[in-house]
MARBA-3410 file (N, C-alpha, C, O; in Angstrom, 1 decimal):
96
21.3,-21.7,36.5,22.2,-21.7,35.3,21.8,-20.7,34.0,20.6,-20.5,33.8 ~ 22.7,-20.1,33.3,22.9,-18.7,32.7,22.6,-19.6,31.5,22.5,-20.9,31.4 ~ 22.3,-18.5,30.2,22.3,-19.0,29.0,23.9,-19.8,28.5,24.2,-20.9,28.0 ~ 24.6,-18.4,29.0,25.7,-18.7,28.6,26.6,-20.0,28.5,27.4,-20.5,27.7 ~ 26.0,-20.2,30.1,26.6,-21.5,30.5,25.9,-22.9,29.6,26.6,-23.7,29.1
24.6,-22.9,29.4,24.3,-24.1,28.9,24.7,-24.0,27.7,24.7,-25.1,27.2 ~ 25.3,-22.8,26.5,25.4,-22.9,25.6,27.3,-23.4,25.5,27.9,-24.0,24.6 ~ 27.7,-22.9,26.5,29.1,-23.6,26.3,29.1,-25.0,26.9,30.2,-25.4,26.8 ~ 28.4,-25.7,27.3,28.2,-27.0,27.6,27.6,-28.0,26.3,27.5,-29.2,26.2 ~ 27.0,-26.5,25.1,26.4,-27.5,23.9,27.7,-27.5,23.1,27.8,-28.5,22.4
28.9,-26.5,23.1,29.7,-26.5,22.3,30.7,-27.6,21.6,31.1,-27.8,20.4 ~ 30.9,-28.1,22.8,31.8,-29.3,22.2,30.9,-30.7,21.6,31.4,-31.7,21.3 ~ 29.4,-30.5,21.7,29.1,-31.7,21.7,28.5,-31.2,19.7,27.8,-32.1,19.1 ~ 28.8,-30.2,19.2,28.1,-29.7,18.0,29.7,-29.8,17.3,29.8,-30.3,16.1 ~ 31.1,-29.3,17.9,31.9,-29.5,17.4,32.4,-31.1,16.7,33.1,-31.0,15.6
32.1,-32.2,17.2,31.9,-33.6,16.9,31.3,-33.7,15.4,32.0,-34.3,14.5 ~ 30.3,-33.2,15.1,29.7,-33.0,14.0,29.6,-31.9,12.9,28.7,-31.8,12.0 ~ 30.7,-31.2,13.2,30.8,-29.7,12.6,31.9,-30.3,11.5,32.9,-30.9,11.8 ~ 31.4,-30.2,10.2,32.5,-30.0,9.4,32.8,-29.0,8.6,32.1,-28.5,7.7 ~ 34.1,-28.6,8.9,34.3,-27.4,8.8,34.6,-27.1,7.0,34.6,-25.9,6.8
34.7,-27.9,5.8,34.4,-27.4,4.5,33.2,-27.3,4.3,32.9,-26.6,3.3 ~ 31.9,-27.9,5.0,30.8,-27.7,4.3,29.9,-26.8,5.6,29.4,-27.5,6.4 ~ 29.8,-25.5,5.8,28.9,-25.1,6.4,27.8,-23.9,6.0,28.2,-22.8,5.6 ~ 26.4,-24.5,6.2,25.3,-23.6,5.2,24.7,-23.0,6.5,24.8,-23.4,7.7 ~ 24.1,-21.8,5.9,23.1,-21.4,6.9,21.8,-22.0,7.6,21.0,-21.6,8.5
21.7,-23.6,6.6,20.1,-24.3,7.0,19.4,-23.5,7.3,19.5,-22.3,7.1 ~ 18.5,-24.2,7.8,16.4,-23.6,7.8,16.3,-22.8,8.0,15.6,-22.0,7.3 ~ 17.1,-22.3,9.6,16.6,-20.9,10.2,17.4,-19.7,9.3,17.1,-18.6,9.2 ~ 18.2,-20.1,8.7,18.9,-18.7,7.7,18.0,-18.5,7.0,17.6,-17.3,6.9 ~ 17.4,-19.6,6.0,16.5,-19.3,5.3,15.5,-18.7,5.7,15.1,-17.8,4.9
14.7,-18.7,7.0,13.8,-18.0,7.6,13.9,-17.0,7.9,12.9,-16.3,7.9 ~ 14.8,-16.7,8.3,15.6,-15.1,8.4,15.6,-14.4,7.5,15.2,-13.2,7.6 ~ 15.9,-14.8,6.5,15.9,-14.0,5.1,15.0,-14.0,4.5,15.0,-13.0,3.8 ~ 13.9,-14.8,4.4,12.6,-15.2,3.6,12.0,-14.2,4.5,11.3,-13.5,3.7 ~ 11.8,-13.7,5.7,10.9,-12.9,6.6,11.7,-11.6,6.5,11.1,-10.6,6.9
12.8,-11.4,6.1,13.2,-10.2,5.9,12.5,-9.6,4.1,12.1,-8.4,3.8 ~ 12.6,-10.5,3.3,12.3,-10.4,2.2,10.9,-10.1,1.8,10.5,-9.4,0.8 ~ 10.2,-10.6,2.6,8.7,-10.3,2.9,8.2,-9.2,3.6,7.0,-9.0,3.7 ~ 8.9,-8.5,4.1,9.1,-7.6,5.2,9.2,-6.0,4.1,8.5,-5.0,4.1 ~ 10.4,-6.5,3.5,10.8,-5.6,2.8,9.6,-5.3,1.3,9.4,-4.2,0.8
9.1,-6.4,1.0,8.0,-6.3,0.1,7.0,-5.8,0.6,6.4,-5.2,-0.3 ~ 6.4,-5.7,1.8,5.3,-5.2,2.3,5.9,-3.8,2.6,4.9,-3.0,2.7 ~ 6.6,-3.4,2.8,7.2,-1.9,3.0,7.3,-1.0,1.9,7.1,0.2,2.1 ~ 7.5,-1.4,0.9,7.6,-1.0,-0.5,6.4,-1.0,-0.9,6.0,0.1,-1.1 ~ 5.4,-2.1,-1.0,3.9,-1.5,-1.4,3.5,-0.4,-0.4,3.3,0.7,-0.8
3.4,-0.6,0.6,3.0,0.5,1.8,3.3,2.1,1.2,2.7,3.2,1.1 ~ 4.6,1.6,0.8,5.2,3.3,0.5,4.6,3.7,-0.8,4.1,4.8,-0.9 ~ 4.4,2.8,-1.9,4.0,3.2,-3.1,2.4,3.8,-3.0,1.9,4.8,-3.6 ~ 2.0,2.7,-1.9,0.4,3.5,-2.1,0.5,5.0,-1.1,-0.3,5.9,-1.2 ~ 1.4,5.0,-0.4,1.5,6.4,0.3,2.0,7.3,-0.5,1.6,8.4,-0.3
3.0,7.0,-1.5,3.2,8.3,-2.4,2.1,8.4,-3.7,2.1,9.3,-4.5 ~ 1.5,7.4,-3.6,0.2,7.6,-4.5,-0.8,8.7,-4.1,-1.4,9.4,-4.9 ~ -1.0,8.7,-2.6,-1.9,9.8,-2.0,-1.1,11.2,-2.1,-1.8,12.1,-1.7 ~ -0.3,11.3,-2.3,0.5,13.0,-2.6,0.1,13.6,-3.5,0.3,13.2,-4.6 ~ -0.6,14.7,-3.3,-0.9,15.4,-4.7,0.0,16.8,-4.2,-0.3,17.4,-3.2
1.3,17.3,-5.3,2.2,17.7,-4.9,2.0,19.0,-6.3,2.5,18.7,-7.3 ~ 1.4,20.2,-6.2,1.6,21.4,-6.8,2.4,22.2,-6.1,2.3,22.5,-4.9 ~ 3.5,22.6,-7.2,4.4,23.9,-6.7,4.0,24.9,-6.9,3.1,25.1,-7.7 ~ 4.4,26.0,-6.1,3.9,27.1,-6.5,4.8,28.1,-7.0,6.0,28.2,-6.8 ~ 4.0,28.9,-7.8,5.7,29.7,-8.5,6.2,30.4,-7.1,5.5,30.7,-6.1
7.6,30.7,-7.1,8.5,31.4,-6.2,7.9,32.8,-6.5,7.6,33.0,-7.6 ~ 7.8,33.6,-5.8,7.9,34.9,-5.8,9.0,35.9,-5.7,8.8,37.1,-5.7 ~ 10.0,35.3,-5.6,11.4,35.7,-5.5,12.2,35.5,-6.8,13.3,36.1,-7.0 ~ 11.5,34.6,-7.6,12.0,34.2,-9.1,11.5,35.2,-10.1,11.9,35.3,-11.3 ~ 10.7,35.7,-9.7,9.6,36.7,-10.8,10.8,38.0,-11.3,11.5,38.5,-10.4
11.1,38.4,-12.4,11.6,39.6,-12.6,10.7,40.8,-12.3,9.6,41.2,-12.8 ~ 11.6,41.3,-11.6,10.7,42.6,-11.1,11.3,44.2,-11.7,12.4,44.6,-11.2 ~ 10.7,44.8,-12.4,11.6,46.2,-12.8,11.3,47.3,-11.3,11.0,47.0,-10.2 ~ 11.4,48.7,-12.1,11.4,49.6,-11.4,9.8,50.0,-11.0,9.5,50.9,-10.2 ~ 9.0,49.4,-11.8,7.7,49.5,-11.3,7.1,48.4,-10.5,5.9,48.4,-10.4
7.8,47.4,-10.0,7.2,46.1,-9.6,6.7,45.5,-10.3,7.3,45.3,-11.3 ~ 5.2,44.7,-10.2,4.6,44.0,-10.6,3.9,44.1,-12.0,3.5,43.3,-12.8 ~ 3.9,45.6,-11.9,3.2,45.8,-13.5,4.0,45.3,-14.3,3.6,44.5,-15.1 ~ 5.3,45.9,-14.1,6.0,45.6,-15.2,6.3,44.2,-16.0,6.5,43.9,-17.1 ~ 6.3,43.3,-14.5,6.6,41.8,-15.0,5.3,41.3,-15.6,5.4,40.5,-16.5
3.7,41.7,-15.0,2.8,41.2,-16.2,2.4,41.8,-17.3,1.6,41.3,-18.0 ~ 3.2,43.3,-17.6,3.2,43.6,-18.8,4.0,43.0,-19.9,3.6,42.8,-21.0 ~ 5.2,42.6,-19.3,5.9,41.7,-20.2,5.7,40.5,-20.5,6.0,40.0,-21.6 ~ 4.9,39.9,-19.2,4.5,38.3,-19.7,3.3,38.7,-20.8,3.4,38.2,-21.9 ~ 2.3,39.3,-20.6,0.8,39.6,-21.3,1.5,40.1,-23.0,0.7,39.9,-23.9
3.0,40.6,-23.3,3.7,41.0,-24.6,4.4,39.9,-25.1,4.6,39.8,-26.4 ~ 4.9,38.9,-24.2,5.5,37.6,-24.6,4.3,36.6,-25.4,4.6,36.0,-26.4 ~ 3.2,36.5,-24.8,1.8,35.3,-24.7,1.4,36.3,-26.3,1.1,35.6,-27.4 ~ 1.3,37.4,-26.3,0.5,37.8,-27.8,1.9,37.8,-28.8,1.7,37.3,-29.9 ~ 2.9,38.1,-28.6,3.8,37.6,-29.8,3.6,36.2,-30.0,3.3,36.0,-31.2
3.8,35.0,-29.1,4.2,33.8,-29.2,5.5,33.4,-29.4,5.7,32.3,-30.0 ~ 6.5,34.2,-29.1,7.5,33.5,-29.4,8.1,34.3,-28.1,7.4,35.2,-27.6 ~ 9.4,33.8,-27.5,9.8,34.8,-26.6,10.8,35.5,-26.8,11.3,35.4,-27.9 ~ 11.3,36.2,-26.2,12.0,37.9,-26.5,13.4,37.3,-26.9,13.8,36.3,-26.4 ~ 14.2,38.2,-28.0,15.3,37.7,-28.4,16.1,37.6,-26.9,16.5,36.4,-26.7
16.4,38.2,-26.2,16.9,38.3,-24.9,16.9,37.0,-24.3,17.9,36.4,-24.0 ~ 15.3,36.3,-23.9,15.2,35.4,-23.4,15.8,34.0,-23.9,16.0,33.0,-23.2 ~ 16.1,34.0,-25.6,16.5,32.9,-26.2,17.9,32.6,-25.5,18.2,31.4,-25.7 ~ 18.9,33.2,-24.9,20.1,33.1,-24.8,20.6,34.1,-26.0,20.9,35.2,-25.8 ~ 20.7,33.8,-26.6,21.2,34.6,-28.0,21.7,36.0,-28.2,20.8,36.8,-28.4
22.7,36.5,-28.1,23.1,38.2,-27.4,22.8,38.8,-28.9,23.0,39.9,-29.2
END
């Protein structure tokens, strides 16, 4: 006898006791929901632990550095001039 045949034999028995106005998930529904909640909690705890181990240091993008006709020498000189002055250049502030 297959499982589906066994279930079809039990359906008429359940129909007698079934109140169509009051259907609840019952204990099995609660246990499944609780298991999903506990599993999600453990996954979040594990994710937080793994994210805490990540040490991300962003390296500067070499393509983003401004280059003049002389290449890196001009970019280095302009950075040194800006740090000596203590304020950004007038063109860098966005005001023309």
